[in-house]
N, CA and C atoms of all chains as a GROMACS GRO file, in nm:
protein
  576
    1UNK      N    1   9.274  29.885   3.938
    1UNK     CA    2   9.216  29.927   4.058
    1UNK      C    3   9.328  29.896   4.177
    2UNK      N    4   9.432  30.005   4.189
    2UNK     CA    5   9.540  29.968   4.280
    2UNK      C    6   9.600  30.087   4.349
    3UNK      N    7   9.680  30.116   4.415
    3UNK     CA    8   9.727  30.209   4.495
    3UNK      C    9   9.720  30.321   4.465
    4UNK      N   10   9.764  30.371   4.338
    4UNK     CA   11   9.805  30.479   4.284
    4UNK      C   12   9.723  30.575   4.283
    5UNK      N   13   9.592  30.544   4.249
    5UNK     CA   14   9.455  30.651   4.279
    5UNK      C   15   9.479  30.699   4.445
    6UNK      N   16   9.478  30.637   4.529
    6UNK     CA   17   9.521  30.673   4.634
    6UNK      C   18   9.632  30.805   4.662
    7UNK      N   19   9.677  30.784   4.583
    7UNK     CA   20   9.845  30.867   4.592
    7UNK      C   21   9.821  30.954   4.496
    8UNK      N   22   9.786  30.956   4.406
    8UNK     CA   23   9.726  31.081   4.317
    8UNK      C   24   9.596  31.158   4.363
    9UNK      N   25   9.500  31.117   4.441
    9UNK     CA   26   9.395  31.187   4.508
    9UNK      C   27   9.471  31.297   4.631
   10UNK      N   28   9.585  31.239   4.699
   10UNK     CA   29   9.647  31.252   4.777
   10UNK      C   30   9.743  31.403   4.757
   11UNK      N   31   9.778  31.340   4.696
   11UNK     CA   32   9.865  31.431   4.588
   11UNK      C   33   9.784  31.578   4.536
   12UNK      N   34   9.665  31.569   4.497
   12UNK     CA   35   9.565  31.660   4.476
   12UNK      C   36   9.534  31.754   4.586
   13UNK      N   37   9.520  31.671   4.678
   13UNK     CA   38   9.486  31.710   4.808
   13UNK      C   39   9.584  31.825   4.857
   14UNK      N   40   9.735  31.783   4.855
   14UNK     CA   41   9.862  31.821   4.911
   14UNK      C   42   9.803  31.959   4.839
   15UNK      N   43   9.886  31.953   4.700
   15UNK     CA   44   9.843  32.068   4.607
   15UNK      C   45   9.760  32.176   4.674
   16UNK      N   46   9.620  32.131   4.659
   16UNK     CA   47   9.511  32.197   4.653
   16UNK      C   48   9.526  32.294   4.774
   17UNK      N   49   9.603  32.236   4.913
   17UNK     CA   50   9.602  32.318   4.978
   17UNK      C   51   9.731  32.398   5.026
   18UNK      N   52   9.803  32.396   4.944
   18UNK     CA   53   9.941  32.479   4.937
   18UNK      C   54   9.873  32.598   4.850
   19UNK      N   55   9.803  32.546   4.760
   19UNK     CA   56   9.757  32.666   4.654
   19UNK      C   57   9.678  32.774   4.730
   20UNK      N   58   9.619  32.702   4.822
   20UNK     CA   59   9.503  32.788   4.875
   20UNK      C   60   9.584  32.852   4.992
   21UNK      N   61   9.653  32.829   5.066
   21UNK     CA   62   9.770  32.890   5.131
   21UNK      C   63   9.840  33.026   5.087
   22UNK      N   64   9.886  32.965   4.963
   22UNK     CA   65   9.963  33.108   4.908
   22UNK      C   66   9.841  33.204   4.858
   23UNK      N   67   9.733  33.167   4.782
   23UNK     CA   68   9.623  33.271   4.756
   23UNK      C   69   9.580  33.341   4.884
   24UNK      N   70   9.557  33.227   4.997
   24UNK     CA   71   9.520  33.351   5.122
   24UNK      C   72   9.611  33.438   5.173
   25UNK      N   73   9.741  33.396   5.136
   25UNK     CA   74   9.847  33.508   5.207
   25UNK      C   75   9.879  33.634   5.123
   26UNK      N   76   9.839  33.623   4.970
   26UNK     CA   77   9.855  33.706   4.880
   26UNK      C   78   9.674  33.764   4.871
   27UNK      N   79   9.619  33.759   5.009
   27UNK     CA   80   9.473  33.830   5.005
   27UNK      C   81   9.398  33.775   4.910
   28UNK      N   82   9.408  33.693   4.811
   28UNK     CA   83   9.276  33.628   4.723
   28UNK      C   84   9.214  33.551   4.717
   29UNK      N   85   9.115  33.572   4.880
   29UNK     CA   86   9.052  33.473   4.917
   29UNK      C   87   8.931  33.410   4.805
   30UNK      N   88   8.879  33.510   4.707
   30UNK     CA   89   8.836  33.431   4.656
   30UNK      C   90   8.834  33.320   4.542
   31UNK      N   91   8.966  33.378   4.492
   31UNK     CA   92   9.004  33.273   4.415
   31UNK      C   93   9.062  33.119   4.486
   32UNK      N   94   9.100  33.112   4.633
   32UNK     CA   95   9.127  33.054   4.702
   32UNK      C   96   9.022  32.937   4.702
   33UNK      N   97   8.896  32.995   4.710
   33UNK     CA   98   8.794  32.939   4.766
   33UNK      C   99   8.776  32.842   4.608
   34UNK      N  100   8.739  32.876   4.478
   34UNK     CA  101   8.754  32.835   4.374
   34UNK      C  102   8.848  32.734   4.351
   35UNK      N  103   8.974  32.743   4.391
   35UNK     CA  104   9.080  32.611   4.375
   35UNK      C  105   8.998  32.506   4.450
   36UNK      N  106   9.006  32.558   4.578
   36UNK     CA  107   8.970  32.448   4.634
   36UNK      C  108   8.812  32.370   4.588
   37UNK      N  109   8.741  32.472   4.589
   37UNK     CA  110   8.595  32.372   4.468
   37UNK      C  111   8.659  32.278   4.378
   38UNK      N  112   8.731  32.376   4.252
   38UNK     CA  113   8.838  32.295   4.157
   38UNK      C  114   8.844  32.156   4.199
   39UNK      N  115   8.952  32.154   4.284
   39UNK     CA  116   8.987  32.005   4.342
   39UNK      C  117   8.887  31.935   4.420
   40UNK      N  118   8.810  31.978   4.480
   40UNK     CA  119   8.703  31.889   4.539
   40UNK      C  120   8.614  31.814   4.418
   41UNK      N  121   8.580  31.905   4.328
   41UNK     CA  122   8.488  31.824   4.182
   41UNK      C  123   8.556  31.730   4.123
   42UNK      N  124   8.702  31.756   4.117
   42UNK     CA  125   8.816  31.651   4.019
   42UNK      C  126   8.814  31.530   4.122
   43UNK      N  127   8.808  31.539   4.211
   43UNK     CA  128   8.826  31.416   4.313
   43UNK      C  129   8.704  31.380   4.308
   44UNK      N  130   8.597  31.406   4.342
   44UNK     CA  131   8.487  31.400   4.348
   44UNK      C  132   8.409  31.294   4.236
   45UNK      N  133   8.429  31.355   4.115
   45UNK     CA  134   8.443  31.276   3.962
   45UNK      C  135   8.486  31.139   3.948
   46UNK      N  136   8.646  31.176   4.007
   46UNK     CA  137   8.728  31.055   4.008
   46UNK      C  138   8.647  30.905   4.076
   47UNK      N  139   8.588  30.962   4.224
   47UNK     CA  140   8.546  30.867   4.324
   47UNK      C  141   8.405  30.780   4.247
   48UNK      N  142   8.336  30.885   4.184
   48UNK     CA  143   8.192  30.843   4.159
   48UNK      C  144   8.178  30.743   4.066
   49UNK      N  145   8.367  30.765   3.933
   49UNK     CA  146   8.359  30.695   3.888
   49UNK      C  147   8.410  30.544   3.926
   50UNK      N  148   8.460  30.576   4.067
   50UNK     CA  149   8.507  30.422   4.118
   50UNK      C  150   8.363  30.326   4.157
   51UNK      N  151   8.295  30.421   4.215
   51UNK     CA  152   8.193  30.382   4.286
   51UNK      C  153   8.108  30.319   4.172
   52UNK      N  154   8.099  30.375   4.063
   52UNK     CA  155   8.032  30.291   3.942
   52UNK      C  156   8.071  30.154   3.910
   53UNK      N  157   8.238  30.162   3.895
   53UNK     CA  158   8.294  30.070   3.870
   53UNK      C  159   8.257  29.948   4.006
   54UNK      N  160   8.266  29.992   4.104
   54UNK     CA  161   8.264  29.862   4.180
   54UNK      C  162   8.098  29.818   4.189
   55UNK      N  163   7.977  29.902   4.180
   55UNK     CA  164   7.858  29.846   4.173
   55UNK      C  165   7.844  29.751   4.042
   56UNK      N  166   7.905  29.763   3.929
   56UNK     CA  167   7.937  29.721   3.810
   56UNK      C  168   8.007  29.581   3.864
   57UNK      N  169   8.091  29.568   3.888
   57UNK     CA  170   8.169  29.426   3.935
   57UNK      C  171   8.081  29.359   4.017
   58UNK      N  172   8.026  29.445   4.120
   58UNK     CA  173   7.966  29.306   4.234
   58UNK      C  174   7.807  29.286   4.132
   59UNK      N  175   7.720  29.350   4.038
   59UNK     CA  176   7.655  29.308   3.963
   59UNK      C  177   7.719  29.186   3.876
   60UNK      N  178   7.825  29.232   3.852
   60UNK     CA  179   7.908  29.090   3.753
   60UNK      C  180   7.923  28.983   3.839
   61UNK      N  181   7.961  28.997   3.955
   61UNK     CA  182   8.003  28.870   4.011
   61UNK      C  183   7.860  28.810   4.085
   62UNK      N  184   7.742  28.907   4.090
   62UNK     CA  185   7.672  28.824   4.138
   62UNK      C  186   7.564  28.768   4.040
   63UNK      N  187   7.572  28.821   3.928
   63UNK     CA  188   7.496  28.820   3.792
   63UNK      C  189   7.353  28.839   3.835
   64UNK      N  190   7.342  28.976   3.946
   64UNK     CA  191   7.212  28.998   3.932
   64UNK      C  192   7.113  29.037   3.802
   65UNK      N  193   6.987  29.091   3.894
   65UNK     CA  194   6.914  29.101   3.745
   65UNK      C  195   6.958  29.101   3.593
   66UNK      N  196  10.105  28.638   5.072
   66UNK     CA  197  10.001  28.618   5.070
   66UNK      C  198   9.899  28.720   5.031
   67UNK      N  199   9.800  28.686   4.986
   67UNK     CA  200   9.685  28.801   4.932
   67UNK      C  201   9.644  28.886   5.045
   68UNK      N  202   9.680  28.836   5.180
   68UNK     CA  203   9.621  28.933   5.286
   68UNK      C  204   9.740  29.049   5.310
   69UNK      N  205   9.859  29.006   5.295
   69UNK     CA  206   9.960  29.121   5.315
   69UNK      C  207   9.920  29.244   5.226
   70UNK      N  208   9.877  29.177   5.112
   70UNK     CA  209   9.858  29.303   5.004
   70UNK      C  210   9.715  29.376   5.083
   71UNK      N  211   9.648  29.321   5.100
   71UNK     CA  212   9.527  29.393   5.171
   71UNK      C  213   9.546  29.480   5.278
   72UNK      N  214   9.663  29.418   5.351
   72UNK     CA  215   9.660  29.478   5.518
   72UNK      C  216   9.754  29.618   5.480
   73UNK      N  217   9.834  29.621   5.366
   73UNK     CA  218   9.952  29.701   5.358
   73UNK      C  219   9.865  29.825   5.264
   74UNK      N  220   9.791  29.788   5.179
   74UNK     CA  221   9.675  29.914   5.109
   74UNK      C  222   9.643  29.952   5.237
   75UNK      N  223   9.524  29.913   5.318
   75UNK     CA  224   9.471  29.936   5.453
   75UNK      C  225   9.534  30.034   5.525
   76UNK      N  226   9.685  29.975   5.516
   76UNK     CA  227   9.738  30.070   5.672
   76UNK      C  228   9.806  30.198   5.551
   77UNK      N  229   9.835  30.181   5.432
   77UNK     CA  230   9.906  30.307   5.339
   77UNK      C  231   9.773  30.406   5.373
   78UNK      N  232   9.632  30.386   5.287
   78UNK     CA  233   9.512  30.479   5.304
   78UNK      C  234   9.476  30.491   5.406
   79UNK      N  235   9.509  30.445   5.538
   79UNK     CA  236   9.512  30.527   5.678
   79UNK      C  237   9.596  30.622   5.688
   80UNK      N  238   9.741  30.610   5.641
   80UNK     CA  239   9.806  30.718   5.688
   80UNK      C  240   9.813  30.825   5.629
   81UNK      N  241   9.754  30.800   5.464
   81UNK     CA  242   9.755  30.893   5.368
   81UNK      C  243   9.627  30.976   5.428
   82UNK      N  244   9.484  30.895   5.463
   82UNK     CA  245   9.390  31.020   5.505
   82UNK      C  246   9.418  31.082   5.636
   83UNK      N  247   9.487  31.034   5.767
   83UNK     CA  248   9.534  31.089   5.848
   83UNK      C  249   9.589  31.224   5.832
   84UNK      N  250   9.669  31.205   5.715
   84UNK     CA  251   9.754  31.291   5.688
   84UNK      C  252   9.678  31.433   5.622
   85UNK      N  253   9.578  31.372   5.540
   85UNK     CA  254   9.482  31.503   5.468
   85UNK      C  255   9.420  31.548   5.584
   86UNK      N  256   9.343  31.483   5.684
   86UNK     CA  257   9.274  31.515   5.776
   86UNK      C  258   9.354  31.625   5.848
   87UNK      N  259   9.539  31.643   5.868
   87UNK     CA  260   9.572  31.666   5.994
   87UNK      C  261   9.542  31.824   5.896
   88UNK      N  262   9.579  31.857   5.755
   88UNK     CA  263   9.611  31.948   5.678
   88UNK      C  264   9.453  32.048   5.673
   89UNK      N  265   9.373  31.974   5.725
   89UNK     CA  266   9.228  32.016   5.702
   89UNK      C  267   9.171  32.003   5.581
   90UNK      N  268   9.232  31.949   5.472
   90UNK     CA  269   9.171  31.978   5.357
   90UNK      C  270   9.027  31.861   5.317
   91UNK      N  271   8.943  31.978   5.273
   91UNK     CA  272   8.793  31.880   5.284
   91UNK      C  273   8.830  31.749   5.152
   92UNK      N  274   8.916  31.665   5.111
   92UNK     CA  275   8.960  31.583   5.031
   92UNK      C  276   8.958  31.407   5.130
   93UNK      N  277   8.949  31.462   5.256
   93UNK     CA  278   8.986  31.358   5.342
   93UNK      C  279   8.880  31.260   5.327
   94UNK      N  280   8.757  31.340   5.275
   94UNK     CA  281   8.595  31.205   5.308
   94UNK      C  282   8.609  31.145   5.164
   95UNK      N  283   8.588  31.197   5.053
   95UNK     CA  284   8.622  31.135   4.921
   95UNK      C  285   8.712  31.014   4.900
   96UNK      N  286   8.860  31.052   4.982
   96UNK     CA  287   8.952  30.934   4.985
   96UNK      C  288   8.921  30.807   5.094
   97UNK      N  289   8.828  30.863   5.208
   97UNK     CA  290   8.843  30.716   5.279
   97UNK      C  291   8.702  30.648   5.212
   98UNK      N  292   8.645  30.693   5.101
   98UNK     CA  293   8.547  30.617   5.019
   98UNK      C  294   8.581  30.526   4.904
   99UNK      N  295   8.714  30.621   4.882
   99UNK     CA  296   8.823  30.535   4.726
   99UNK      C  297   8.897  30.457   4.809
  100UNK      N  298   8.934  30.457   4.903
  100UNK     CA  299   9.022  30.327   4.977
  100UNK      C  300   8.906  30.215   5.019
  101UNK      N  301   8.790  30.242   5.085
  101UNK     CA  302   8.704  30.114   5.099
  101UNK      C  303   8.683  30.050   4.976
  102UNK      N  304   8.638  30.126   4.834
  102UNK     CA  305   8.618  30.071   4.716
  102UNK      C  306   8.714  30.044   4.676
  103UNK      N  307   8.894  30.019   4.688
  103UNK     CA  308   9.011  29.954   4.653
  103UNK      C  309   8.971  29.835   4.759
  104UNK      N  310   8.927  29.840   4.864
  104UNK     CA  311   8.972  29.746   4.945
  104UNK      C  312   8.853  29.616   4.940
  105UNK      N  313   8.748  29.668   4.891
  105UNK     CA  314   8.652  29.602   4.847
  105UNK      C  315   8.675  29.564   4.753
  106UNK      N  316   8.719  29.626   4.629
  106UNK     CA  317   8.730  29.528   4.506
  106UNK      C  318   8.863  29.426   4.520
  107UNK      N  319   8.932  29.434   4.594
  107UNK     CA  320   9.061  29.310   4.610
  107UNK      C  321   8.958  29.188   4.656
  108UNK      N  322   8.870  29.216   4.763
  108UNK     CA  323   8.816  29.076   4.820
  108UNK      C  324   8.734  29.032   4.670
  109UNK      N  325   8.684  29.120   4.590
  109UNK     CA  326   8.598  29.047   4.526
  109UNK      C  327   8.632  28.991   4.452
  110UNK      N  328   8.743  28.926   4.402
  110UNK     CA  329   8.795  28.836   4.320
  110UNK      C  330   8.779  28.669   4.403
  111UNK      N  331   8.821  28.705   4.545
  111UNK     CA  332   8.774  28.524   4.645
  111UNK      C  333   8.622  28.527   4.612
  112UNK      N  334   8.529  28.621   4.635
  112UNK     CA  335   8.400  28.595   4.619
  112UNK      C  336   8.351  28.562   4.533
  113UNK      N  337   8.385  28.620   4.376
  113UNK     CA  338   8.328  28.502   4.249
  113UNK      C  339   8.412  28.369   4.271
  114UNK      N  340   8.546  28.346   4.339
  114UNK     CA  341   8.526  28.201   4.335
  114UNK      C  342   8.440  28.100   4.392
  115UNK      N  343   8.392  28.184   4.514
  115UNK     CA  344   8.300  28.086   4.605
  115UNK      C  345   8.182  28.077   4.559
  116UNK      N  346   8.152  28.200   4.480
  116UNK     CA  347   8.043  28.197   4.391
  116UNK      C  348   8.025  28.065   4.320
  117UNK      N  349   8.131  28.061   4.255
  117UNK     CA  350   8.127  27.939   4.118
  117UNK      C  351   8.119  27.786   4.179
  118UNK      N  352   8.171  27.848   4.311
  118UNK     CA  353   8.148  27.695   4.391
  118UNK      C  354   7.975  27.633   4.422
  119UNK      N  355   7.936  27.760   4.484
  119UNK     CA  356   7.793  27.777   4.534
  119UNK      C  357   7.731  27.720   4.419
  120UNK      N  358   7.740  27.795   4.286
  120UNK     CA  359   7.648  27.759   4.148
  120UNK      C  360   7.691  27.587   4.120
  121UNK      N  361   7.792  27.539   4.118
  121UNK     CA  362   7.828  27.377   4.083
  121UNK      C  363   7.727  27.319   4.220
  122UNK      N  364   7.704  27.363   4.318
  122UNK     CA  365   7.687  27.283   4.444
  122UNK      C  366   7.522  27.275   4.393
  123UNK      N  367   7.475  27.368   4.354
  123UNK     CA  368   7.319  27.379   4.270
  123UNK      C  369   7.282  27.273   4.215
  124UNK      N  370   7.349  27.227   4.110
  124UNK     CA  371   7.312  27.144   4.040
  124UNK      C  372   7.311  26.968   4.046
  125UNK      N  373   7.268  26.932   4.199
  125UNK     CA  374   7.238  26.798   4.249
  125UNK      C  375   7.061  26.850   4.300
  126UNK      N  376   6.997  26.762   4.273
  126UNK     CA  377   6.899  26.772   4.290
  126UNK      C  378   6.824  26.781   4.384
  127UNK      N  379   6.833  26.763   4.506
  127UNK     CA  380   6.807  26.802   4.645
  127UNK      C  381   6.771  26.962   4.691
  128UNK      N  382   6.886  27.045   4.612
  128UNK     CA  383   6.848  27.205   4.688
  128UNK      C  384   6.840  27.252   4.525
  129UNK      N  385   6.722  27.298   4.506
  129UNK     CA  386   6.644  27.332   4.380
  129UNK      C  387   6.732  27.470   4.362
  130UNK      N  388   6.752  27.538   4.230
  130UNK     CA  389   6.829  27.649   4.198
  130UNK      C  390   6.765  27.769   4.256
  131UNK      N  391   6.624  27.803   4.296
  131UNK     CA  392   6.589  27.942   4.338
  131UNK      C  393   6.643  27.998   4.447
  132UNK      N  394   6.616  27.886   4.569
  132UNK     CA  395   6.687  27.893   4.675
  132UNK      C  396   6.846  27.952   4.708
  133UNK      N  397   6.899  27.864   4.606
  133UNK     CA  398   7.093  27.924   4.592
  133UNK      C  399   7.073  28.051   4.542
  134UNK      N  400   6.979  28.104   4.419
  134UNK     CA  401   6.962  28.211   4.367
  134UNK      C  402   6.965  28.370   4.464
  135UNK      N  403   6.864  28.318   4.545
  135UNK     CA  404   6.799  28.396   4.649
  135UNK      C  405   6.926  28.408   4.795
  136UNK      N  406   7.007  28.321   4.800
  136UNK     CA  407   7.109  28.299   4.937
  136UNK      C  408   7.194  28.432   4.822
  137UNK      N  409   7.230  28.411   4.722
  137UNK     CA  410   7.329  28.476   4.648
  137UNK      C  411   7.284  28.638   4.644
  138UNK      N  412   7.145  28.648   4.620
  138UNK     CA  413   7.116  28.777   4.636
  138UNK      C  414   7.124  28.881   4.731
  139UNK      N  415   7.077  28.804   4.860
  139UNK     CA  416   7.140  28.821   5.015
  139UNK      C  417   7.251  28.877   5.040
  140UNK      N  418   7.367  28.781   5.002
  140UNK     CA  419   7.483  28.798   4.997
  140UNK      C  420   7.524  28.904   4.942
  141UNK      N  421   7.465  28.955   4.839
  141UNK     CA  422   7.457  29.077   4.717
  141UNK      C  423   7.448  29.204   4.824
  142UNK      N  424   7.327  29.204   4.891
  142UNK     CA  425   7.258  29.335   4.958
  142UNK      C  426   7.365  29.329   5.066
  143UNK      N  427   7.368  29.227   5.174
  143UNK     CA  428   7.477  29.260   5.271
  143UNK      C  429   7.609  29.326   5.232
  144UNK      N  430   7.639  29.285   5.099
  144UNK     CA  431   7.786  29.342   5.047
  144UNK      C  432   7.765  29.469   5.049
  145UNK      N  433   7.655  29.522   4.983
  145UNK     CA  434   7.651  29.681   4.966
  145UNK      C  435   7.643  29.756   5.085
  146UNK      N  436   7.553  29.703   5.150
  146UNK     CA  437   7.494  29.800   5.274
  146UNK      C  438   7.591  29.770   5.368
  147UNK      N  439   7.690  29.671   5.376
  147UNK     CA  440   7.834  29.696   5.486
  147UNK      C  441   7.877  29.780   5.437
  148UNK      N  442   7.922  29.783   5.266
  148UNK     CA  443   8.011  29.910   5.219
  148UNK      C  444   7.972  30.059   5.260
  149UNK      N  445   7.836  30.089   5.202
  149UNK     CA  446   7.778  30.218   5.202
  149UNK      C  447   7.742  30.232   5.345
  150UNK      N  448   7.728  30.139   5.463
  150UNK     CA  449   7.722  30.223   5.589
  150UNK      C  450   7.838  30.238   5.660
  151UNK      N  451   7.916  30.174   5.594
  151UNK     CA  452   8.070  30.206   5.683
  151UNK      C  453   8.115  30.343   5.647
  152UNK      N  454   8.085  30.377   5.524
  152UNK     CA  455   8.122  30.483   5.450
  152UNK      C  456   8.014  30.604   5.477
  153UNK      N  457   7.907  30.571   5.538
  153UNK     CA  458   7.820  30.713   5.586
  153UNK      C  459   7.835  30.719   5.743
  154UNK      N  460   7.910  30.612   5.794
  154UNK     CA  461   7.959  30.659   5.934
  154UNK      C  462   8.059  30.704   5.941
  155UNK      N  463   8.171  30.691   5.825
  155UNK     CA  464   8.307  30.779   5.854
  155UNK      C  465   8.278  30.952   5.854
  156UNK      N  466   8.149  30.968   5.796
  156UNK     CA  467   8.135  31.126   5.766
  156UNK      C  468   8.102  31.158   5.873
  157UNK      N  469   8.058  31.057   5.980
  157UNK     CA  470   7.999  31.093   6.138
  157UNK      C  471   7.846  31.133   6.158
  158UNK      N  472   7.790  31.025   6.035
  158UNK     CA  473   7.614  31.040   6.027
  158UNK      C  474   7.589  30.923   6.061
  159UNK      N  475   7.566  30.863   6.197
  159UNK     CA  476   7.525  30.719   6.227
  159UNK      C  477   7.418  30.717   6.238
  160UNK      N  478   7.328  30.839   6.245
  160UNK     CA  479   7.177  30.777   6.217
  160UNK      C  480   7.143  30.737   6.075
  161UNK      N  481   7.204  30.832   5.995
  161UNK     CA  482   7.142  30.730   5.849
  161UNK      C  483   7.217  30.607   5.816
  162UNK      N  484   7.365  30.598   5.840
  162UNK     CA  485   7.411  30.464   5.796
  162UNK      C  486   7.322  30.346   5.911
  163UNK      N  487   7.280  30.368   6.030
  163UNK     CA  488   7.180  30.261   6.103
  163UNK      C  489   7.043  30.258   5.959
  164UNK      N  490   7.004  30.391   5.933
  164UNK     CA  491   6.905  30.367   5.874
  164UNK      C  492   6.917  30.271   5.698
  165UNK      N  493   7.057  30.254   5.681
  165UNK     CA  494   7.097  30.220   5.525
  165UNK      C  495   7.072  30.058   5.583
  166UNK      N  496   7.141  30.028   5.729
  166UNK     CA  497   7.147  29.886   5.752
  166UNK      C  498   6.994  29.836   5.802
  167UNK      N  499   6.922  29.931   5.845
  167UNK     CA  500   6.767  29.858   5.885
  167UNK      C  501   6.724  29.847   5.729
  168UNK      N  502   6.724  29.956   5.626
  168UNK     CA  503   6.680  29.911   5.484
  168UNK      C  504   6.729  29.797   5.435
  169UNK      N  505   6.836  29.777   5.456
  169UNK     CA  506   6.926  29.612   5.441
  169UNK      C  507   6.854  29.527   5.484
  170UNK      N  508   6.827  29.529   5.636
  170UNK     CA  509   6.736  29.411   5.694
  170UNK      C  510   6.607  29.397   5.636
  171UNK      N  511   6.556  29.497   5.591
  171UNK     CA  512   6.404  29.460   5.573
  171UNK      C  513   6.403  29.415   5.452
  172UNK      N  514   6.500  29.464   5.368
  172UNK     CA  515   6.526  29.378   5.233
  172UNK      C  516   6.536  29.228   5.214
  173UNK      N  517   6.633  29.209   5.288
  173UNK     CA  518   6.690  29.065   5.353
  173UNK      C  519   6.537  28.990   5.422
  174UNK      N  520   6.488  29.047   5.437
  174UNK     CA  521   6.373  28.968   5.521
  174UNK      C  522   6.294  28.931   5.427
  175UNK      N  523   6.260  29.060   5.358
  175UNK     CA  524   6.150  29.004   5.250
  175UNK      C  525   6.191  28.935   5.148
  176UNK      N  526   6.313  28.904   5.106
  176UNK     CA  527   6.365  28.808   5.039
  176UNK      C  528   6.375  28.665   5.107
  177UNK      N  529   6.381  28.664   5.237
  177UNK     CA  530   6.392  28.520   5.274
  177UNK      C  531   6.272  28.452   5.272
  178UNK      N  532   6.176  28.542   5.245
  178UNK     CA  533   6.015  28.489   5.307
  178UNK      C  534   6.016  28.345   5.196
  179UNK      N  535   6.017  28.363   5.080
  179UNK     CA  536   6.045  28.207   5.013
  179UNK      C  537   6.120  28.085   5.083
  180UNK      N  538   6.224  28.122   5.119
  180UNK     CA  539   6.291  28.037   5.172
  180UNK      C  540   6.219  27.970   5.298
  181UNK      N  541   6.176  28.060   5.398
  181UNK     CA  542   6.108  28.033   5.493
  181UNK      C  543   6.028  27.956   5.476
  182UNK      N  544   5.920  28.029   5.366
  182UNK     CA  545   5.795  27.893   5.328
  182UNK      C  546   5.804  27.795   5.303
  183UNK      N  547   5.958  27.754   5.224
  183UNK     CA  548   6.032  27.646   5.186
  183UNK      C  549   6.049  27.548   5.300
  184UNK      N  550   6.078  27.600   5.407
  184UNK     CA  551   6.130  27.544   5.493
  184UNK      C  552   6.033  27.496   5.564
  185UNK      N  553   5.933  27.582   5.601
  185UNK     CA  554   5.785  27.483   5.642
  185UNK      C  555   5.745  27.365   5.613
  186UNK      N  556   5.701  27.413   5.485
  186UNK     CA  557   5.666  27.304   5.340
  186UNK      C  558   5.751  27.154   5.381
  187UNK      N  559   5.885  27.194   5.384
  187UNK     CA  560   5.968  27.088   5.410
  187UNK      C  561   5.939  26.999   5.541
  188UNK      N  562   5.906  27.108   5.648
  188UNK     CA  563   5.938  27.020   5.801
  188UNK      C  564   5.765  26.982   5.814
  189UNK      N  565   5.667  27.026   5.762
  189UNK     CA  566   5.527  26.976   5.756
  189UNK      C  567   5.552  26.824   5.662
  190UNK      N  568   5.569  26.816   5.590
  190UNK     CA  569   5.561  26.676   5.510
  190UNK      C  570   5.658  26.632   5.551
  191UNK      N  571   5.767  26.624   5.640
  191UNK     CA  572   5.827  26.522   5.711
  191UNK      C  573   5.717  26.478   5.817
  192UNK      N  574   5.652  26.552   5.844
  192UNK     CA  575   5.581  26.512   5.994
  192UNK      C  576   5.454  26.367   5.963
   0.00000   0.00000   0.00000
């Protein structure tokens, strides 16, 4: 759980924006929206996994229920 | 010290998020949540040390275990509510964040009822 996840997500973000720009310039707007959607889904799965880990660690720390 | 590391991570996350917002990609929001999680998990280790001390405190006979268990639960509720309310507020939904904070307060109030009752009993017995 350290900073590399931040840089991974930032890299995905930059890559997605560049790809969308290229696709928009070559007037393939539908593929551009799909690419940005795919990037968003990937990042969301990573973040949801991290939220689950956070809640798990909090449960362990406070040894709740 | 550990604090420099936390401050460094916070600043790095802030720079990256501002940059992602400038290229108006919709990945800035999950990134704010992710950096919040990283910073919270860094402080989690300190919290577990404190709690071990707290548990050893409950061994003597004056403080019975149930009250300390309740305070630990209240601490956990405040920890979670603070994280989620600030994340929601980052998304610009102030009203929903206030509702989460309000729900947390209500939960803490209901959980602290036995503590208040215990307090009243001890004071009455002293009189």
